C-alpha positions as CSV (number, residue, x, y, z in Angstrom):
1,M,-8.0,-208.3,-112.2
2,P,-7.6,-209.7,-108.7
3,F,-5.9,-207.6,-106.0
4,D,-2.9,-209.9,-106.0
5,H,-2.2,-209.1,-109.7
6,P,1.5,-208.0,-110.2
7,D,0.4,-204.6,-111.4
8,V,-1.5,-204.0,-108.1
9,L,1.5,-205.1,-106.1
10,T,3.8,-202.9,-108.1
11,L,1.7,-199.9,-107.7
12,G,1.4,-200.1,-104.0
13,G,1.0,-203.6,-102.5
14,A,-1.6,-204.3,-99.9
15,R,-4.7,-202.1,-99.8
16,Q,-4.5,-199.5,-97.1
17,G,-7.5,-198.7,-94.8
18,S,-10.0,-201.0,-96.5
19,G,-13.5,-200.5,-95.0
20,S,-12.3,-197.5,-92.9
21,A,-15.0,-195.2,-94.3
22,S,-18.5,-196.1,-95.5
23,Y,-18.4,-194.0,-98.6
24,L,-15.4,-195.8,-100.3
25,A,-16.3,-197.8,-103.4
26,E,-15.7,-201.5,-102.9
27,P,-14.7,-204.0,-105.6
28,G,-17.6,-205.9,-107.2
29,T,-20.2,-203.3,-106.2
30,F,-20.1,-201.2,-109.4
31,T,-19.6,-201.6,-113.1
32,R,-18.9,-198.0,-114.2
33,C,-17.0,-195.1,-112.7
34,L,-16.3,-191.5,-113.6
35,M,-12.6,-190.6,-113.5
36,L,-11.5,-187.0,-112.9
37,F,-8.9,-186.9,-115.6
38,S,-6.1,-184.4,-116.1
39,G,-3.9,-186.5,-118.3
40,G,-1.0,-186.2,-115.8
41,L,0.9,-189.1,-114.3
42,D,-1.6,-190.1,-111.6
43,T,-4.8,-190.0,-113.7
44,S,-3.1,-191.5,-116.8
45,V,-2.0,-194.5,-114.7
46,L,-5.4,-194.9,-113.0
47,A,-7.6,-194.5,-116.1
48,H,-5.7,-197.5,-117.6
49,W,-5.4,-199.5,-114.4
50,I,-8.9,-199.1,-112.8
51,R,-10.7,-200.7,-115.8
52,D,-8.9,-204.1,-115.3
53,A,-8.3,-203.9,-111.5
54,Y,-12.0,-203.3,-110.8
55,D,-13.5,-204.9,-113.9
56,C,-15.5,-201.8,-114.8
57,E,-16.0,-199.3,-117.5
58,V,-14.1,-196.0,-117.0
59,F,-15.6,-192.7,-118.1
60,T,-13.2,-189.7,-118.0
61,F,-14.0,-186.1,-117.2
62,T,-11.9,-183.0,-117.7
63,L,-12.7,-179.5,-116.6
64,D,-11.4,-176.6,-118.7
65,I,-10.4,-173.9,-116.1
66,G,-7.8,-172.3,-118.3
67,Q,-4.9,-174.8,-117.9
68,Q,-2.4,-174.9,-120.7
69,E,-3.7,-178.0,-122.4
70,D,-4.4,-179.5,-125.8
71,F,-7.9,-180.8,-125.0
72,N,-8.2,-182.7,-128.3
73,A,-5.0,-184.5,-127.6
74,L,-6.2,-185.2,-124.0
75,E,-9.5,-186.7,-125.3
76,R,-7.5,-189.0,-127.7
77,K,-5.3,-190.0,-124.8
78,A,-8.3,-190.9,-122.6
79,Y,-9.7,-193.2,-125.3
80,A,-6.2,-194.7,-125.9
81,L,-6.1,-195.6,-122.2
82,G,-9.4,-197.4,-122.5
83,A,-12.0,-194.9,-121.6
84,T,-15.6,-195.7,-122.6
85,R,-16.5,-192.1,-123.0
86,H,-14.7,-188.7,-122.3
87,F,-16.4,-185.5,-121.1
88,L,-15.0,-182.0,-121.4
89,V,-16.7,-179.0,-119.8
90,D,-15.5,-175.4,-120.4
91,A,-15.9,-173.8,-117.0
92,R,-13.5,-170.8,-117.3
93,Q,-16.1,-168.1,-117.0
94,E,-17.9,-170.0,-114.2
95,F,-14.6,-170.5,-112.4
96,L,-13.7,-166.8,-112.4
97,E,-17.2,-165.4,-111.6
98,D,-18.4,-168.0,-109.0
99,F,-15.1,-168.9,-107.3
100,C,-12.2,-166.5,-108.0
101,W,-14.3,-163.4,-107.6
102,R,-15.6,-164.9,-104.3
103,A,-11.9,-165.4,-103.3
104,I,-11.2,-161.7,-104.1
105,K,-14.1,-160.6,-101.9
106,A,-12.7,-162.8,-99.1
107,N,-9.1,-161.5,-99.7
108,A,-8.3,-165.2,-99.8
109,T,-4.5,-165.6,-99.2
110,V,-2.6,-168.0,-97.0
111,G,0.8,-167.9,-95.2
112,K,3.3,-165.3,-94.3
113,Y,3.9,-164.4,-97.9
114,G,0.1,-164.1,-98.6
115,H,0.0,-166.5,-101.6
116,P,-3.5,-166.8,-103.3
117,I,-5.4,-170.0,-102.8
118,S,-6.1,-171.8,-106.0
119,S,-6.7,-175.5,-106.2
120,S,-9.1,-175.3,-103.3
121,L,-11.2,-173.1,-105.6
122,T,-11.1,-175.5,-108.5
123,R,-12.0,-178.7,-106.7
124,P,-15.6,-177.9,-105.6
125,L,-16.3,-176.8,-109.2
126,M,-14.8,-179.9,-110.6
127,V,-16.7,-182.1,-108.2
128,R,-20.0,-180.3,-108.9
129,H,-19.8,-181.0,-112.6
130,A,-18.7,-184.6,-112.0
131,I,-21.7,-185.2,-109.8
132,E,-24.0,-183.8,-112.5
133,I,-22.4,-186.0,-115.2
134,A,-22.5,-189.0,-113.0
135,A,-26.2,-188.5,-112.2
136,R,-27.0,-188.0,-115.9
137,E,-25.1,-191.1,-116.9
138,G,-26.3,-193.3,-114.1
139,I,-22.8,-193.6,-112.6
140,T,-22.5,-194.2,-108.8
141,V,-18.7,-194.0,-108.3
142,I,-16.3,-191.1,-108.8
143,A,-12.6,-191.8,-109.0
144,H,-9.7,-189.4,-108.5
145,G,-5.9,-189.5,-108.2
146,A,-5.4,-187.7,-104.9
147,S,-3.1,-189.2,-102.4
148,G,-3.7,-189.4,-98.6
149,K,-1.1,-186.7,-98.0
150,S,-2.9,-184.1,-100.1
151,N,-5.7,-181.6,-99.3
152,D,-7.4,-182.8,-102.5
153,S,-8.6,-186.0,-100.9
154,L,-10.3,-183.9,-98.2
155,R,-11.7,-181.3,-100.6
156,M,-13.0,-183.6,-103.3
157,D,-14.5,-186.3,-101.0
158,T,-16.1,-183.7,-98.8
159,A,-17.6,-181.7,-101.7
160,A,-18.9,-184.9,-103.4
161,L,-20.5,-186.3,-100.3
162,T,-22.1,-182.9,-99.5
163,L,-23.7,-182.7,-102.9
164,N,-24.6,-186.4,-103.1
165,P,-24.4,-188.4,-99.9
166,E,-25.0,-191.6,-101.9
167,I,-22.0,-191.2,-104.2
168,R,-19.1,-193.6,-103.7
169,I,-15.4,-192.6,-104.0
170,L,-12.6,-194.5,-105.5
171,A,-9.1,-193.2,-104.7
172,P,-6.5,-195.9,-105.5
173,V,-3.4,-193.7,-104.9
174,R,-4.6,-193.2,-101.4
175,E,-5.9,-196.7,-100.8
176,F,-2.9,-198.5,-102.1
177,S,-0.2,-195.9,-101.1
178,I,0.9,-195.8,-104.8
179,T,4.2,-193.9,-105.2
180,R,5.2,-191.7,-108.1
181,E,8.2,-194.0,-108.7
182,A,5.8,-197.0,-109.1
183,E,3.6,-195.0,-111.4
184,L,6.6,-194.0,-113.6
185,E,7.5,-197.7,-113.8
186,Y,3.9,-198.6,-114.7
187,V,3.8,-196.1,-117.6
188,R,7.1,-197.3,-118.9
189,R,6.0,-200.9,-118.9
190,H,2.7,-200.1,-120.6
191,G,3.9,-197.5,-123.0
192,I,1.8,-194.7,-121.6
193,S,3.0,-191.2,-122.6
194,V,3.4,-188.7,-119.8
195,T,5.6,-185.6,-119.4
196,A,6.9,-186.6,-115.9
197,T,10.3,-188.3,-115.7
198,P,12.3,-189.6,-112.7
199,E,14.4,-186.4,-112.9
200,K,11.3,-184.1,-113.3
201,S,8.4,-185.7,-111.6
202,F,6.7,-182.6,-110.4
203,S,3.0,-182.6,-109.7
204,I,1.5,-179.6,-111.4
205,D,-2.0,-178.1,-111.0
206,D,-2.6,-175.3,-113.6
207,N,-5.6,-173.0,-114.0
208,L,-6.4,-169.3,-114.8
209,W,-5.9,-168.3,-111.2
210,A,-2.6,-170.0,-110.4
211,R,-0.1,-172.6,-111.4
212,E,0.9,-174.9,-108.4
213,T,3.9,-177.2,-108.5
214,E,5.0,-179.7,-105.9
215,A,6.7,-183.1,-105.4
216,G,9.8,-184.3,-107.2
217,L,12.9,-182.4,-106.4
218,L,10.8,-179.9,-104.4
219,L,10.6,-182.4,-101.6
220,Q,14.2,-181.5,-100.8
221,T,13.5,-178.3,-98.9
222,E,17.1,-177.6,-98.2
223,I,17.9,-176.8,-101.9
224,P,16.5,-173.9,-104.0
225,A,13.8,-174.8,-106.5
226,P,15.2,-175.4,-109.9
227,D,14.3,-173.0,-112.7
228,A,12.6,-175.9,-114.5
229,A,10.0,-175.9,-111.8
230,F,8.7,-172.4,-112.8
231,S,7.1,-172.0,-116.2
232,L,5.0,-168.8,-116.0
233,V,6.8,-166.2,-113.8
234,P,10.6,-165.5,-114.2
235,P,12.9,-164.5,-111.4
236,A,13.2,-160.8,-110.6
237,D,16.6,-160.4,-112.4
238,M,15.0,-161.6,-115.6
239,T,12.0,-159.3,-115.6
240,R,11.4,-156.0,-117.4
241,A,13.7,-153.2,-116.3
242,D,11.1,-150.4,-116.5
243,P,8.2,-150.3,-114.0
244,E,4.6,-150.3,-115.2
245,T,1.4,-149.1,-113.6
246,V,-2.1,-150.6,-114.1
247,Q,-5.4,-149.3,-112.9
248,I,-7.9,-152.0,-111.6
249,D,-11.5,-150.9,-111.6
250,F,-14.0,-152.4,-109.2
251,V,-17.8,-152.4,-108.8
252,E,-19.1,-153.7,-105.4
253,G,-16.0,-155.6,-104.7
254,V,-15.7,-157.3,-108.2
255,P,-13.0,-156.4,-110.7
256,V,-14.6,-155.1,-113.9
257,G,-12.0,-153.4,-115.9
258,L,-8.4,-152.3,-116.6
259,N,-7.2,-148.8,-117.0
260,G,-10.7,-147.5,-117.4
261,E,-11.7,-150.1,-120.0
262,E,-14.4,-152.6,-119.1
263,L,-13.2,-156.2,-119.6
264,K,-14.9,-159.6,-119.3
265,P,-13.4,-161.7,-116.5
266,L,-11.5,-164.0,-118.8
267,Q,-9.9,-161.2,-120.7
268,L,-9.1,-159.3,-117.5
269,V,-7.3,-162.2,-115.8
270,E,-5.4,-163.3,-119.0
271,T,-4.2,-159.8,-119.5
272,L,-3.0,-159.4,-115.9
273,N,-1.3,-162.8,-115.9
274,M,0.7,-161.6,-118.9
275,L,1.5,-158.2,-117.5
276,G,2.3,-159.5,-114.0
277,A,4.5,-162.3,-115.2
278,A,6.6,-159.9,-117.3
279,H,7.4,-158.1,-114.0
280,G,8.0,-161.2,-111.9
281,V,4.8,-160.7,-109.9
282,G,3.1,-163.6,-108.2
283,R,6.0,-166.1,-107.7
284,F,5.9,-167.9,-104.4
285,D,8.0,-170.7,-102.8
286,F,6.6,-171.7,-99.4
287,M,5.8,-174.5,-96.9
288,E,2.1,-175.4,-96.8
289,D,0.3,-176.8,-93.8
290,R,-2.3,-179.1,-95.1
291,G,-5.7,-180.0,-93.6
292,V,-4.7,-183.6,-93.2
293,G,-1.8,-182.6,-91.0
294,V,1.1,-182.8,-93.5
295,K,3.6,-180.0,-94.2
296,V,4.7,-179.8,-97.8
297,R,6.7,-177.5,-100.0
298,E,4.8,-175.8,-102.9
299,L,5.5,-173.3,-105.6
300,H,2.8,-171.0,-106.8
301,E,2.8,-168.7,-109.9
302,A,-0.2,-166.3,-109.7
303,P,0.4,-162.9,-111.3
304,A,-3.2,-161.8,-111.9
305,A,-4.4,-163.1,-108.6
306,E,-1.8,-161.2,-106.6
307,I,-2.5,-157.9,-108.5
308,L,-6.2,-158.2,-108.1
309,L,-6.1,-159.2,-104.4
310,R,-3.7,-156.4,-103.5
311,A,-5.9,-153.8,-105.4
312,H,-9.1,-155.1,-103.7
313,L,-7.7,-155.0,-100.2
314,D,-6.4,-151.5,-100.6
315,L,-9.7,-150.2,-102.0
316,Q,-11.5,-152.0,-99.2
317,E,-9.5,-150.1,-96.6
318,L,-10.4,-146.8,-98.3
319,T,-14.2,-147.5,-98.3
320,S,-14.8,-149.5,-95.1
321,T,-15.0,-148.4,-91.5
322,K,-12.5,-149.7,-89.0
323,E,-15.1,-151.9,-87.4
324,E,-16.0,-153.4,-90.8
325,L,-12.4,-154.1,-91.6
326,R,-11.8,-155.7,-88.2
327,F,-14.7,-158.0,-88.6
328,A,-13.8,-158.7,-92.2
329,R,-10.4,-160.0,-91.2
330,T,-12.0,-162.6,-88.9
331,A,-14.6,-163.6,-91.6
332,E,-11.8,-163.9,-94.2
333,L,-9.8,-166.3,-92.0
334,E,-12.9,-168.5,-91.6
335,W,-13.7,-168.4,-95.3
336,V,-10.2,-169.4,-96.3
337,E,-10.2,-172.2,-93.8
338,A,-13.5,-173.5,-95.1
339,A,-12.3,-173.3,-98.7
340,L,-9.0,-175.1,-97.9
341,H,-10.9,-178.0,-96.3
342,G,-13.6,-178.4,-99.0
343,Y,-16.6,-177.0,-97.1
344,W,-17.7,-174.9,-100.1
345,Y,-21.2,-176.2,-100.3
346,T,-22.3,-175.4,-96.8
347,P,-24.7,-172.9,-95.1
348,F,-21.7,-171.5,-93.3
349,V,-19.8,-170.5,-96.5
350,R,-23.0,-169.2,-98.1
351,A,-23.6,-167.0,-95.1
352,L,-20.0,-165.7,-95.3
353,N,-20.5,-164.9,-99.0
354,M,-23.7,-163.0,-98.2
355,Y,-21.8,-160.9,-95.6
356,F,-19.0,-160.1,-98.1
357,D,-21.6,-159.1,-100.7
358,E,-23.5,-156.9,-98.3
359,S,-20.4,-155.2,-96.8
360,Q,-18.8,-154.5,-100.1
361,K,-21.7,-152.7,-101.8
362,R,-19.6,-149.5,-101.5
363,L,-16.4,-151.1,-102.7
364,T,-16.5,-149.3,-106.0
365,G,-13.6,-147.4,-107.5
366,S,-10.1,-148.1,-108.7
367,A,-6.7,-148.9,-107.4
368,T,-3.5,-148.1,-109.3
369,V,-0.8,-150.8,-109.0
370,L,2.9,-150.4,-109.7
371,L,4.5,-153.5,-111.2
372,H,8.3,-153.8,-110.9
373,R,10.9,-156.4,-110.0
374,D,8.5,-159.1,-108.6
375,K,6.5,-156.5,-106.6
376,A,2.9,-155.3,-107.0
377,T,2.5,-152.2,-105.0
378,V,-0.7,-150.1,-104.8
379,V,0.4,-146.4,-105.3
380,A,-3.0,-144.7,-105.7
381,R,-6.7,-145.4,-105.0
382,R,-10.0,-143.5,-105.5
383,S,-13.7,-144.1,-104.8
384,P,-16.9,-142.1,-104.7
385,Y,-17.4,-143.8,-101.3
386,A,-14.0,-143.1,-99.9
387,L,-14.1,-142.4,-96.1
388,D,-10.9,-140.4,-95.9
389,L,-11.2,-136.9,-94.5
390,T,-10.4,-135.1,-97.7
391,N,-13.2,-136.8,-99.6
392,L,-15.8,-136.3,-96.9
393,V,-15.1,-132.6,-96.8
394,A,-15.1,-132.4,-100.6
395,Q,-18.5,-134.1,-100.8
396,G,-19.9,-131.7,-98.2
397,F,-20.6,-134.3,-95.6
398,F,-19.2,-131.9,-93.0
399,P,-17.1,-128.7,-93.1
400,G,-14.0,-130.2,-91.5
401,V,-12.7,-131.4,-88.1
402,N,-13.2,-129.1,-85.2
403,E,-9.7,-129.6,-83.8
404,R,-10.6,-127.8,-80.5
405,A,-13.1,-130.6,-79.8
406,T,-10.3,-133.1,-79.8
407,A,-9.0,-132.3,-76.4
408,P,-12.3,-132.9,-74.5
409,F,-12.7,-136.1,-76.4
410,I,-9.2,-137.2,-75.3
411,E,-9.9,-136.4,-71.7
412,V,-12.9,-138.7,-71.6
413,A,-11.7,-141.4,-74.1
414,G,-8.5,-141.9,-72.1
415,L,-10.1,-141.8,-68.7
416,Q,-10.1,-145.6,-68.0
417,R,-6.5,-146.0,-69.2
418,R,-5.3,-143.2,-66.9
419,A,-7.4,-144.4,-64.0
420,S,-6.2,-148.0,-64.4
421,Q,-2.5,-146.9,-64.2
422,W,-3.3,-144.7,-61.2
423,M,-5.0,-147.7,-59.4
424,A,-2.1,-150.0,-60.2
425,S,0.4,-147.5,-58.7
426,R,-1.8,-147.3,-55.5
427,A,-1.9,-151.1,-55.3
428,Q,1.8,-151.4,-55.6
429,Q,2.4,-148.7,-52.9
430,S,0.0,-150.5,-50.5
431,T,1.7,-153.9,-51.0
432,P,4.0,-154.8,-48.0
433,S,7.6,-155.0,-49.0
């Protein structure tokens, strides 16, 4: 299909930024591409459209990371849209152990409300599997549905090129500035089934760690988010009336159990998602500053992530020195920034992960979290490596603080502070009026 075909013009008109980057796939240079396929509005349109617009075979790929999806139906949809072959990879365990647990060790939250990062954890995993499938199938082009306003363009392109500098990227939504309105008209004309409607055209990213919702009515920042935009966590006035406590057990910074019972990662997160949601925990409505310079409103629903992150941070404060904590806060900011921008597969992030692993070898114990009316509050914590005074005395590290030794310490420790104030007063007195 030539680029002046009506469907191309309807979806976005003239191509934007052609030739602006050397890694972009150009028409006529490939005969097959691998489409990252969620079955949502963007990828449903593109899976159908790319085959004709670029005269190529489209292979589709879906990563199971715990999203609420009928994967058999998704496969049928891919073939109905013209896919040559569809790939499904179950990466739930891998996602939790290699990415979410890493995020816990880095206390990975963003913004004034401390919402957990999520899609920035899924994209490098998704791209890694896509690169492996493409290599196995002899495919040189990966296609995705990210727009130029999203962090996903930055994350996925960067990760793909880091893993395989020779890969080429096809991103029609970004290249042709395709709007959701144009996509809705396209699926209407071609009879493609999607859940999005003009009234409910949210963009949703769903996985075990969080459910993220944006676009549609949420673009109107001056109005409250409609109830229909939330599907996992109810508002506080619709949650359980009675509070509930849960004990999160950790070994070397990694969550391993609940209330003293050892659980596998998948079971642990699914259980906490259910418990947390019942109490309204993990519901966020915020403005996100994206790596590409755009500010966008998002909703997050992340009950398990909020509970686990709060428990981990509290236990870390019990078992780490103040110097370790101060440095950790700096390292965490760098880790989160790198994850948000797609720099996962770099020596820098590997080095940060090694630091977190080494510094949290004593982060073993448990934190008790109170769940009630949209709050997750740590109310108790314990560890055999606790550094609080009571535990140090109980374990015989030393008999107790010699309080009489405090005054001589204060005299020396405060010397420079007292002296600087004295010098400042002298300088002020000697200054001519």
